C-alpha positions as a Markdown table, in Angstrom:
| # | Residue | x | y | z |
|---|---|---|---|---|
| 1 | Met | -13.9 | 7.5 | -7.5 |
| 2 | Asn | -10.7 | 6.7 | -5.9 |
| 3 | Lys | -10.7 | 2.7 | -5.4 |
| 4 | Glu | -9.8 | 2.1 | -1.3 |
| 5 | Ile | -9.0 | -1.2 | -0.1 |
| 6 | Leu | -9.5 | -1.3 | 3.7 |
| 7 | Phe | -8.0 | -4.3 | 6.4 |
| 8 | Asp | -6.5 | -4.9 | 9.4 |
| 9 | Ala | -2.7 | -6.1 | 9.4 |
| 10 | Ala | -0.4 | -7.5 | 12.2 |
| 11 | Phe | 2.8 | -5.8 | 12.6 |
| 12 | Gly | 4.7 | -7.3 | 15.3 |
| 13 | Asp | 2.2 | -7.4 | 17.9 |
| 14 | Glu | 0.4 | -4.2 | 17.1 |
| 15 | Ile | -2.6 | -4.3 | 14.9 |
| 16 | Lys | -2.9 | -1.5 | 12.1 |
| 17 | His | -5.8 | -0.1 | 10.0 |
| 18 | Val | -4.6 | -0.2 | 6.5 |
| 19 | Arg | -6.1 | 1.6 | 3.6 |
| 20 | Leu | -4.8 | 1.5 | 0.3 |
| 21 | Leu | -6.4 | 4.6 | -1.9 |
| 22 | Gly | -6.3 | 4.2 | -5.9 |
| 23 | Met | -5.5 | 7.6 | -7.1 |
| 24 | Asn | -7.9 | 8.8 | -10.2 |
| 25 | Gly | -5.8 | 9.5 | -13.5 |
| 26 | His | -2.6 | 8.0 | -11.9 |
| 27 | Asn | -3.2 | 4.2 | -13.2 |
| 28 | Gly | -1.7 | 1.9 | -10.7 |
| 29 | Trp | -0.8 | 4.3 | -8.1 |
| 30 | Tyr | -2.0 | 3.6 | -4.3 |
| 31 | His | -1.6 | 5.8 | -1.5 |
| 32 | Val | -0.8 | 3.8 | 1.8 |
| 33 | Tyr | -2.1 | 4.7 | 5.0 |
| 34 | Met | -1.7 | 3.4 | 8.4 |
| 35 | Asp | -3.9 | 4.3 | 11.4 |
| 36 | Asn | -4.9 | 7.2 | 9.1 |
| 37 | Tyr | -1.5 | 8.6 | 8.8 |
| 38 | Phe | -0.1 | 8.7 | 5.5 |
| 39 | Lys | 3.2 | 6.0 | 4.9 |
| 40 | Gly | 3.8 | 6.7 | 1.0 |
| 41 | Gln | 2.8 | 5.4 | -2.4 |
| 42 | Met | 3.0 | 2.3 | -4.4 |
| 43 | Phe | 2.7 | 2.1 | -8.3 |
| 44 | Tyr | 3.5 | -0.9 | -10.4 |
| 45 | Arg | 6.5 | -0.9 | -12.8 |
| 46 | Asp | 8.4 | -3.5 | -14.7 |
| 47 | Glu | 6.3 | -6.3 | -13.1 |
| 48 | Thr | 7.2 | -5.4 | -9.5 |
| 49 | Trp | 5.2 | -3.1 | -6.8 |
| 50 | Val | 7.5 | -0.1 | -5.8 |
| 51 | Phe | 7.0 | 2.0 | -2.7 |
| 52 | Phe | 8.2 | 5.3 | -2.0 |
| 53 | Gly | 7.4 | 6.3 | 1.3 |
| 54 | Asn | 8.1 | 8.7 | 4.0 |
| 55 | Ser | 10.5 | 6.4 | 5.7 |
| 56 | Gln | 12.1 | 3.9 | 3.2 |
| 57 | Asn | 13.3 | 1.5 | 6.2 |
| 58 | Glu | 9.4 | 1.0 | 7.3 |
| 59 | Phe | 8.6 | -1.6 | 4.8 |
| 60 | Thr | 10.4 | -4.7 | 3.6 |
| 61 | Phe | 10.4 | -5.8 | -0.1 |
| 62 | Glu | 8.3 | -8.7 | 1.3 |
| 63 | Asp | 5.8 | -5.9 | 2.9 |
| 64 | Val | 5.6 | -4.1 | -0.4 |
| 65 | Glu | 5.0 | -7.6 | -2.5 |
| 66 | Ile | 2.1 | -8.5 | 0.0 |
| 67 | Leu | 0.5 | -5.1 | -0.5 |
| 68 | Gly | 0.9 | -5.4 | -3.9 |
| 69 | Gln | -1.0 | -9.0 | -4.3 |
| 70 | Ile | -3.6 | -7.2 | -1.9 |
| 71 | Ile | -3.9 | -4.9 | -4.8 |
| 72 | Asp | -4.0 | -7.1 | -7.4 |
| 73 | Glu | -6.5 | -9.6 | -5.8 |
| 74 | Asn | -8.9 | -6.3 | -5.3 |
| 75 | Asn | -8.9 | -5.2 | -9.1 |
């Protein structure tokens, strides 16, 4: 079964529903959804969380670090 982490997050003045879905068979890979829209995927490499997404400018390095910390805290 895929690991799922659900939470709400503030992006500016908007609250978004975030879903981080761990993928079976891809240890450390997570799909990132916001308001049920696929935004990209994250994985852990060389002690850093990396994000590949539909729009690379949508997430800052700090955003990716925070999402990685949430994943780490829930594993």
